[in-house]
C-alpha positions as CSV (number, residue, x, y, z in Angstrom):
1,X,72.7,151.0,-236.9
2,X,70.3,148.4,-238.3
3,X,69.1,145.2,-236.7
4,X,68.9,141.6,-238.0
5,X,66.8,139.0,-236.2
6,X,67.4,135.4,-237.1
7,X,64.2,133.4,-236.6
8,X,64.6,130.4,-238.9
9,X,65.5,126.8,-238.2
10,X,63.4,123.7,-237.7
11,X,63.1,123.9,-233.9
12,X,63.8,120.1,-233.8
13,X,64.8,120.2,-230.1
14,X,61.3,121.4,-229.2
15,X,59.2,118.8,-231.1
16,X,56.3,118.2,-231.0
17,X,55.7,121.9,-230.0
18,X,57.2,123.0,-233.3
19,X,55.5,120.5,-235.6
20,X,53.0,123.1,-236.7
21,X,54.6,126.4,-235.8
22,X,58.0,128.2,-235.7
23,X,59.7,128.0,-232.3
24,X,60.0,131.8,-232.1
25,X,56.2,132.0,-232.0
26,X,56.0,129.8,-228.8
27,X,55.0,131.6,-225.6
28,X,57.6,132.7,-223.0
29,X,55.6,133.8,-220.0
30,X,53.2,136.5,-221.3
31,X,54.6,137.0,-224.8
32,X,55.6,135.2,-228.0
33,X,59.3,134.4,-227.8
34,X,60.2,136.7,-230.7
35,X,58.9,139.8,-228.8
36,X,62.0,139.6,-226.4
37,X,64.8,139.9,-229.1
38,X,62.7,142.6,-230.8
39,X,62.5,144.6,-227.6
40,X,66.2,144.1,-227.1
41,X,66.9,145.7,-230.5
42,X,64.4,148.5,-230.1
43,X,65.5,149.4,-226.6
44,X,69.0,149.8,-228.0
45,X,67.7,152.4,-230.4
46,X,67.6,150.1,-233.4
47,X,64.4,150.7,-235.3
48,X,65.1,149.4,-238.8
49,X,64.9,145.6,-238.4
50,X,65.1,142.6,-240.8
51,X,63.4,139.4,-239.7
52,X,64.8,136.3,-241.4
53,X,62.7,133.1,-241.1
54,X,61.5,130.1,-243.1
55,X,58.8,130.5,-245.8
56,X,56.4,128.1,-244.2
57,X,55.6,130.5,-241.3
58,X,56.4,133.9,-242.6
59,X,52.7,134.7,-242.9
60,X,52.3,134.0,-239.2
61,X,55.2,136.4,-238.3
62,X,53.7,139.1,-240.5
63,X,50.2,138.7,-238.9
64,X,51.8,138.9,-235.5
65,X,54.2,141.8,-236.1
66,X,53.1,143.6,-239.2
67,X,55.1,146.5,-240.5
68,X,56.5,147.4,-237.1
69,X,54.4,150.6,-236.9
70,X,52.9,149.5,-233.5
71,X,56.5,149.1,-232.2
72,X,57.6,152.5,-233.4
73,X,59.9,150.7,-235.8
74,X,60.1,149.4,-239.4
75,X,60.2,145.6,-240.0
76,X,61.4,143.9,-243.2
77,X,61.1,140.2,-243.9
78,X,63.4,137.7,-245.7
79,X,62.8,134.0,-246.4
80,X,65.5,131.5,-245.6
81,X,65.1,128.4,-247.8
82,X,66.4,125.2,-246.3
83,X,68.4,124.9,-243.1
84,X,71.8,126.2,-244.1
85,X,72.6,127.5,-240.6
86,X,73.2,131.0,-239.1
87,X,75.8,131.9,-241.8
88,X,73.4,131.3,-244.6
89,X,70.7,133.2,-242.8
90,X,72.8,136.2,-242.1
91,X,74.0,136.4,-245.7
92,X,70.4,137.1,-246.7
93,X,70.8,140.5,-244.9
94,X,73.4,141.8,-247.3
95,X,71.1,144.0,-249.4
96,X,69.3,145.2,-246.2
97,X,72.4,146.2,-244.4
98,X,74.1,147.8,-247.4
99,X,77.0,149.9,-246.1
100,X,75.9,150.2,-242.5
101,X,77.0,148.5,-239.4
102,X,74.3,146.3,-237.9
103,X,73.5,144.2,-234.8
104,X,72.3,140.5,-235.1
105,X,70.3,138.7,-232.5
106,X,69.1,135.1,-232.5
107,X,65.4,134.9,-232.1
108,X,65.5,132.7,-229.0
109,X,67.6,135.1,-227.0
110,X,66.2,136.4,-223.7
111,X,68.2,139.4,-222.5
112,X,67.3,141.3,-219.4
113,X,69.6,144.4,-219.6
114,X,69.6,147.2,-222.1
115,X,72.4,146.6,-224.6
116,X,72.5,150.2,-225.9
117,X,75.8,150.9,-224.0
118,X,77.4,148.0,-225.9
119,X,76.1,149.3,-229.2
120,X,77.6,152.7,-228.4
121,X,81.0,151.0,-227.5
122,X,81.0,149.2,-230.9
123,X,80.3,152.4,-232.8
124,X,83.1,154.2,-230.9
125,X,85.6,151.5,-231.5
126,X,84.8,150.5,-235.1
127,X,88.1,151.9,-236.3
128,X,89.8,149.2,-234.3
129,X,87.3,146.3,-234.4
130,X,85.2,144.9,-237.2
131,X,82.9,142.8,-235.0
132,X,81.7,142.6,-231.4
133,X,80.0,139.9,-229.4
134,X,78.2,139.8,-226.1
135,X,79.2,137.0,-223.8
136,X,77.5,135.4,-220.8
137,X,78.7,133.1,-218.0
138,X,76.7,129.9,-217.9
139,X,76.6,126.5,-216.0
140,X,76.4,124.4,-219.2
141,X,78.8,125.9,-221.7
142,X,79.1,122.8,-223.8
143,X,75.7,123.6,-225.3
144,X,76.9,126.9,-226.8
145,X,79.8,128.5,-228.6
146,X,82.5,128.7,-225.9
147,X,84.9,131.6,-225.8
148,X,88.3,131.7,-224.1
149,X,89.2,135.1,-222.7
150,X,92.7,136.3,-221.9
151,X,93.0,139.9,-220.5
152,X,90.8,142.1,-222.7
153,X,90.8,139.8,-225.7
154,X,89.0,136.7,-226.9
155,X,91.7,134.2,-228.0
156,X,89.5,131.3,-229.0
157,X,85.9,130.4,-229.8
158,X,84.7,126.8,-230.4
159,X,81.1,125.7,-231.2
160,X,79.6,123.2,-228.7
161,X,82.9,121.6,-227.5
162,X,82.7,118.4,-225.5
163,X,85.3,119.8,-223.1
164,X,84.7,123.5,-222.7
165,X,87.7,125.7,-222.0
166,X,85.6,128.2,-220.0
167,X,82.1,128.9,-218.8
168,X,81.8,132.0,-221.0
169,X,79.7,131.6,-224.1
170,X,78.7,133.4,-227.3
171,X,75.1,134.6,-226.6
172,X,74.1,135.1,-230.2
173,X,74.2,138.9,-230.0
174,X,76.7,140.1,-232.6
175,X,77.6,143.5,-234.1
176,X,79.3,143.7,-237.5
177,X,80.6,146.1,-240.0
178,X,79.4,145.4,-243.5
179,X,82.7,143.7,-244.6
180,X,81.4,140.6,-242.8
181,X,79.5,139.6,-245.9
182,X,82.7,138.9,-247.9
183,X,83.6,136.4,-245.2
184,X,80.2,134.8,-245.1
185,X,80.4,134.1,-248.9
186,X,83.6,132.1,-248.4
187,X,82.3,130.0,-245.5
188,X,82.6,126.2,-245.7
189,X,80.1,123.9,-244.1
190,X,80.9,122.8,-240.5
191,X,80.9,119.1,-239.4
192,X,77.2,119.7,-238.6
193,X,76.5,120.4,-242.3
194,X,75.8,124.1,-241.7
195,X,77.4,127.4,-242.4
196,X,78.3,128.8,-239.0
197,X,78.7,132.4,-238.0
198,X,81.1,131.1,-235.3
199,X,83.6,130.4,-238.1
200,X,83.5,134.1,-239.1
201,X,83.9,135.1,-235.5
202,X,86.9,132.8,-235.2
203,X,88.5,134.5,-238.2
204,X,88.1,137.9,-236.5
205,X,89.7,136.4,-233.4
206,X,92.8,135.5,-235.5
207,X,92.9,139.0,-236.9
208,X,92.5,140.6,-233.5
209,X,89.4,142.4,-234.8
210,X,86.8,140.9,-232.4
211,X,85.8,142.8,-229.3
212,X,83.5,141.7,-226.6
213,X,81.5,142.7,-223.6
214,X,80.1,140.5,-220.8
215,X,76.4,140.7,-219.9
216,X,75.9,141.7,-216.3
217,X,72.4,140.4,-216.0
218,X,70.9,136.9,-216.3
219,X,70.7,135.5,-219.9
220,X,69.2,132.4,-221.5
221,X,68.3,131.1,-224.9
222,X,64.9,129.3,-225.3
223,X,65.8,126.6,-227.9
224,X,65.3,123.5,-225.8
225,X,62.6,122.4,-223.3
226,X,64.8,123.1,-220.3
227,X,65.9,126.6,-221.6
228,X,62.3,127.4,-222.7
229,X,61.2,126.7,-219.1
230,X,64.1,128.7,-217.7
231,X,63.2,131.6,-220.0
232,X,59.6,131.6,-218.7
233,X,60.7,131.6,-215.1
234,X,63.2,134.4,-215.8
235,X,60.7,136.6,-217.5
236,X,58.1,135.9,-214.8
237,X,60.7,137.2,-212.3
238,X,61.6,140.4,-214.3
239,X,58.5,141.2,-216.2
240,X,56.5,144.2,-215.0
């Protein structure tokens, strides 16, 4: 399985910190933010990783991370022009993924537990499901893509609803079979003016082809001042 790390965007919620740098290069406790999603992928056994980011800071990413040799991995880079959203960013991974299944992680994801068991589950069930997401229970679900679960299935997923139907959210850790690119090419812009991966996930929900697992440990993103602070406190607690 390959890995795709999405590290683009303008980081507008973190201005002025992001006025001269990409948010994924900001510190979270002892490390740059991007180290944590990279460690999540590598600890899951994923060593061939594509990093998608904006052209303005790609040189900074390469100086920091290099080829991946020091990580025991291989890093590739792709430039996302403009701010077309997660759907546009993920579409840039088509030639990288080719005909293999792959895992996507958003660059501001801070995950404590090893996700390898979830990767193994997806591989074992890929004859029944075309995609899998990891879900977490949070106190402020309206800030995320909210999922509604009935039994062992997700029955609905809505991006940043004003009135969330549950406290379970889409964490931004997704696994896909390569057929996802045909859906990405047919996406329409959301009301926010972006191409949303959430819309692709919603399509898989309708087809009954989206599986999920719930993270057992604490989880946070780091895309706002509050969550960046929470991420630092979390990693101070769990870092060796």
